[in-house]
Biopython code that builds the backbone (N, CA, C, O; Angstrom):
import numpy as np
from Bio.PDB.StructureBuilder import StructureBuilder

atoms = [
    (1, "MET", "N", (-112.185, 123.606, 126.844)),
    (1, "MET", "CA", (-112.256, 124.009, 125.435)),
    (1, "MET", "C", (-111.120, 124.896, 125.064)),
    (1, "MET", "O", (-110.389, 124.610, 124.116)),
    (2, "PHE", "N", (-110.940, 126.045, 125.842)),
    (2, "PHE", "CA", (-109.863, 126.951, 125.460)),
    (2, "PHE", "C", (-108.498, 126.359, 125.777)),
    (2, "PHE", "O", (-107.524, 126.591, 125.061)),
    (3, "GLY", "N", (-108.441, 125.585, 126.868)),
    (3, "GLY", "CA", (-107.164, 124.945, 127.221)),
    (3, "GLY", "C", (-106.715, 123.982, 126.163)),
    (3, "GLY", "O", (-105.519, 123.882, 125.889)),
    (4, "HIS", "N", (-107.663, 123.248, 125.541)),
    (4, "HIS", "CA", (-107.302, 122.313, 124.502)),
    (4, "HIS", "C", (-106.741, 123.026, 123.273)),
    (4, "HIS", "O", (-105.684, 122.647, 122.768)),
    (5, "SER", "N", (-107.446, 124.068, 122.782)),
    (5, "SER", "CA", (-106.993, 124.777, 121.629)),
    (5, "SER", "C", (-105.626, 125.400, 121.891)),
    (5, "SER", "O", (-104.818, 125.481, 120.965)),
    (6, "LYS", "N", (-105.338, 125.839, 123.099)),
    (6, "LYS", "CA", (-104.111, 126.467, 123.480)),
    (6, "LYS", "C", (-102.996, 125.354, 123.283)),
    (6, "LYS", "O", (-101.981, 125.606, 122.633)),
    (7, "VAL", "N", (-103.212, 124.151, 123.850)),
    (7, "VAL", "CA", (-102.237, 123.126, 123.788)),
    (7, "VAL", "C", (-101.995, 122.749, 122.324)),
    (7, "VAL", "O", (-100.860, 122.541, 121.894)),
    (8, "ARG", "N", (-103.090, 122.669, 121.580)),
    (8, "ARG", "CA", (-103.049, 122.264, 120.122)),
    (8, "ARG", "C", (-102.151, 123.297, 119.370)),
    (8, "ARG", "O", (-101.297, 122.943, 118.557)),
    (9, "TYR", "N", (-102.395, 124.559, 119.686)),
    (9, "TYR", "CA", (-101.646, 125.629, 118.982)),
    (9, "TYR", "C", (-100.160, 125.536, 119.305)),
    (9, "TYR", "O", (-99.289, 125.777, 118.470)),
    (10, "LYS", "N", (-99.914, 125.164, 120.598)),
    (10, "LYS", "CA", (-98.481, 125.089, 120.988)),
    (10, "LYS", "C", (-97.870, 123.958, 120.182)),
    (10, "LYS", "O", (-96.755, 124.118, 119.686)),
    (11, "GLY", "N", (-98.523, 122.848, 120.026)),
    (11, "GLY", "CA", (-98.056, 121.728, 119.321)),
    (11, "GLY", "C", (-97.805, 122.085, 117.868)),
    (11, "GLY", "O", (-96.817, 121.637, 117.287)),
    (12, "LEU", "N", (-98.739, 122.935, 117.229)),
    (12, "LEU", "CA", (-98.571, 123.246, 115.872)),
    (12, "LEU", "C", (-97.387, 124.182, 115.647)),
    (12, "LEU", "O", (-96.662, 124.082, 114.658)),
    (13, "ALA", "N", (-97.211, 125.133, 116.641)),
    (13, "ALA", "CA", (-96.143, 126.066, 116.578)),
    (13, "ALA", "C", (-94.809, 125.364, 116.663)),
    (13, "ALA", "O", (-93.841, 125.756, 116.012)),
    (14, "LYS", "N", (-94.764, 124.256, 117.524)),
    (14, "LYS", "CA", (-93.581, 123.508, 117.736)),
    (14, "LYS", "C", (-93.286, 122.741, 116.488)),
    (14, "LYS", "O", (-92.124, 122.701, 116.084)),
    (15, "ASN", "N", (-94.225, 122.142, 115.857)),
    (15, "ASN", "CA", (-93.994, 121.402, 114.545)),
    (15, "ASN", "C", (-93.480, 122.236, 113.493)),
    (15, "ASN", "O", (-92.585, 121.855, 112.739)),
    (16, "THR", "N", (-94.063, 123.445, 113.418)),
    (16, "THR", "CA", (-93.625, 124.396, 112.290)),
    (16, "THR", "C", (-92.170, 124.821, 112.550)),
    (16, "THR", "O", (-91.353, 124.906, 111.633)),
    (17, "ALA", "N", (-91.886, 125.075, 113.795)),
    (17, "ALA", "CA", (-90.458, 125.451, 114.231)),
    (17, "ALA", "C", (-89.520, 124.314, 113.836)),
    (17, "ALA", "O", (-88.439, 124.547, 113.294)),
    (18, "GLN", "N", (-89.936, 123.106, 114.109)),
    (18, "GLN", "CA", (-89.068, 121.936, 113.782)),
    (18, "GLN", "C", (-88.898, 121.893, 112.260)),
    (18, "GLN", "O", (-87.776, 121.722, 111.783)),
    (19, "LEU", "N", (-89.992, 122.046, 111.475)),
    (19, "LEU", "CA", (-89.891, 122.020, 110.052)),
    (19, "LEU", "C", (-88.976, 123.100, 109.497)),
    (19, "LEU", "O", (-88.175, 122.838, 108.600)),
    (20, "PHE", "N", (-89.093, 124.327, 110.032)),
    (20, "PHE", "CA", (-88.248, 125.408, 109.533)),
    (20, "PHE", "C", (-86.803, 125.127, 109.802)),
    (20, "PHE", "O", (-85.937, 125.358, 108.959)),
    (21, "SER", "N", (-86.534, 124.592, 111.060)),
    (21, "SER", "CA", (-85.096, 124.315, 111.369)),
    (21, "SER", "C", (-84.617, 123.205, 110.442)),
    (21, "SER", "O", (-83.488, 123.258, 109.954)),
    (22, "LEU", "N", (-85.475, 122.175, 110.184)),
    (22, "LEU", "CA", (-85.037, 121.113, 109.363)),
    (22, "LEU", "C", (-84.728, 121.612, 107.961)),
    (22, "LEU", "O", (-83.678, 121.270, 107.416)),
    (23, "PHE", "N", (-85.598, 122.401, 107.363)),
    (23, "PHE", "CA", (-85.348, 122.872, 105.982)),
    (23, "PHE", "C", (-84.140, 123.838, 105.997)),
    (23, "PHE", "O", (-83.344, 123.853, 105.057)),
    (24, "GLY", "N", (-84.011, 124.650, 107.080)),
    (24, "GLY", "CA", (-82.876, 125.529, 107.143)),
    (24, "GLY", "C", (-81.524, 124.693, 107.121)),
    (24, "GLY", "O", (-80.578, 125.016, 106.403)),
    (25, "LEU", "N", (-81.512, 123.658, 107.917)),
    (25, "LEU", "CA", (-80.282, 122.813, 107.895)),
    (25, "LEU", "C", (-80.013, 122.207, 106.524)),
    (25, "LEU", "O", (-78.882, 122.164, 106.040)),
    (26, "ALA", "N", (-81.142, 121.724, 105.899)),
    (26, "ALA", "CA", (-80.999, 121.105, 104.635)),
    (26, "ALA", "C", (-80.435, 122.142, 103.580)),
    (26, "ALA", "O", (-79.593, 121.805, 102.748)),
    (27, "ASN", "N", (-80.909, 123.322, 103.659)),
    (27, "ASN", "CA", (-80.489, 124.382, 102.790)),
    (27, "ASN", "C", (-79.025, 124.697, 102.984)),
    (27, "ASN", "O", (-78.296, 124.935, 102.021)),
    (28, "LEU", "N", (-78.598, 124.698, 104.239)),
    (28, "LEU", "CA", (-77.167, 124.959, 104.553)),
    (28, "LEU", "C", (-76.296, 123.888, 103.963)),
    (28, "LEU", "O", (-75.262, 124.173, 103.359)),
    (29, "VAL", "N", (-76.730, 122.613, 104.142)),
    (29, "VAL", "CA", (-75.944, 121.522, 103.580)),
    (29, "VAL", "C", (-75.883, 121.573, 102.073)),
    (29, "VAL", "O", (-74.820, 121.301, 101.514)),
    (30, "LEU", "N", (-76.952, 121.904, 101.382)),
    (30, "LEU", "CA", (-76.928, 122.042, 99.942)),
    (30, "LEU", "C", (-76.063, 123.168, 99.521)),
    (30, "LEU", "O", (-75.263, 123.036, 98.595)),
    (31, "ALA", "N", (-76.204, 124.269, 100.178)),
    (31, "ALA", "CA", (-75.411, 125.454, 99.841)),
    (31, "ALA", "C", (-73.919, 125.217, 100.028)),
    (31, "ALA", "O", (-73.096, 125.656, 99.225)),
    (32, "ARG", "N", (-73.590, 124.509, 101.113)),
    (32, "ARG", "CA", (-72.224, 124.154, 101.400)),
    (32, "ARG", "C", (-71.583, 123.303, 100.287)),
    (32, "ARG", "O", (-70.451, 123.523, 99.857)),
    (33, "ARG", "N", (-72.413, 122.284, 99.838)),
    (33, "ARG", "CA", (-71.957, 121.456, 98.762)),
    (33, "ARG", "C", (-71.723, 122.287, 97.444)),
    (33, "ARG", "O", (-70.775, 122.025, 96.704)),
    (34, "GLN", "N", (-72.537, 123.203, 97.201)),
    (34, "GLN", "CA", (-72.279, 124.014, 96.004)),
    (34, "GLN", "C", (-71.065, 124.892, 96.111)),
    (34, "GLN", "O", (-70.309, 125.065, 95.156)),
    (35, "LEU", "N", (-70.886, 125.465, 97.336)),
    (35, "LEU", "CA", (-69.738, 126.325, 97.612)),
    (35, "LEU", "C", (-68.456, 125.519, 97.513)),
    (35, "LEU", "O", (-67.466, 125.996, 96.960)),
    (36, "LEU", "N", (-68.463, 124.352, 98.020)),
    (36, "LEU", "CA", (-67.218, 123.529, 97.984)),
    (36, "LEU", "C", (-66.985, 122.948, 96.537)),
    (36, "LEU", "O", (-65.845, 122.655, 96.178)),
    (37, "ALA", "N", (-68.011, 122.794, 95.757)),
    (37, "ALA", "CA", (-67.844, 122.280, 94.455)),
    (37, "ALA", "C", (-67.197, 123.323, 93.496)),
    (37, "ALA", "O", (-66.513, 122.953, 92.542)),
    (38, "SER", "N", (-67.427, 124.622, 93.768)),
    (38, "SER", "CA", (-66.849, 125.610, 92.866)),
    (38, "SER", "C", (-66.205, 126.709, 93.692)),
    (38, "SER", "O", (-66.751, 127.805, 93.821)),
    (39, "PRO", "N", (-65.047, 126.409, 94.249)),
    (39, "PRO", "CA", (-64.353, 127.486, 95.015)),
    (39, "PRO", "C", (-63.819, 128.645, 94.173)),
    (39, "PRO", "O", (-63.643, 129.739, 94.709)),
    (40, "GLY", "N", (-63.561, 128.459, 92.909)),
    (40, "GLY", "CA", (-63.083, 129.564, 92.085)),
    (40, "GLY", "C", (-64.081, 130.625, 91.835)),
    (40, "GLY", "O", (-63.680, 131.776, 91.665)),
    (41, "SER", "N", (-65.349, 130.345, 91.796)),
    (41, "SER", "CA", (-66.321, 131.333, 91.499)),
    (41, "SER", "C", (-66.501, 132.351, 92.626)),
    (41, "SER", "O", (-66.952, 133.474, 92.401)),
    (42, "ILE", "N", (-66.125, 131.919, 93.889)),
    (42, "ILE", "CA", (-66.232, 132.798, 94.985)),
    (42, "ILE", "C", (-65.157, 133.919, 94.984)),
    (42, "ILE", "O", (-65.411, 135.079, 95.311)),
    (43, "ALA", "N", (-63.923, 133.476, 94.584)),
    (43, "ALA", "CA", (-62.785, 134.367, 94.636)),
    (43, "ALA", "C", (-62.909, 135.400, 93.529)),
    (43, "ALA", "O", (-62.397, 136.508, 93.690)),
    (44, "SER", "N", (-63.549, 135.101, 92.435)),
    (44, "SER", "CA", (-63.552, 136.011, 91.309)),
    (44, "SER", "C", (-64.577, 137.094, 91.496)),
    (44, "SER", "O", (-64.722, 137.962, 90.635)),
]
sb = StructureBuilder()
sb.init_structure("model")
sb.init_model(0)
sb.init_chain("A")
sb.init_seg("    ")
for serial, (resi, resn, name, xyz) in enumerate(atoms, 1):
    if name == "N":
        sb.init_residue(resn, " ", resi, " ")
    sb.init_atom(name, np.array(xyz, "f"), 0.0, 1.0, " ", f" {name:<3s}", serial, name[0])
structure = sb.get_structure()
């Protein structure tokens, strides 16, 4: 019983870590697009 919940928790933690990294990468890509689209606004 305890071993099963432990394994299940590990799986959930792994899935959330994957989701966070996925969304993090997506945010980086979107931010990069915005930065490349308007280079003048960064310099000012």
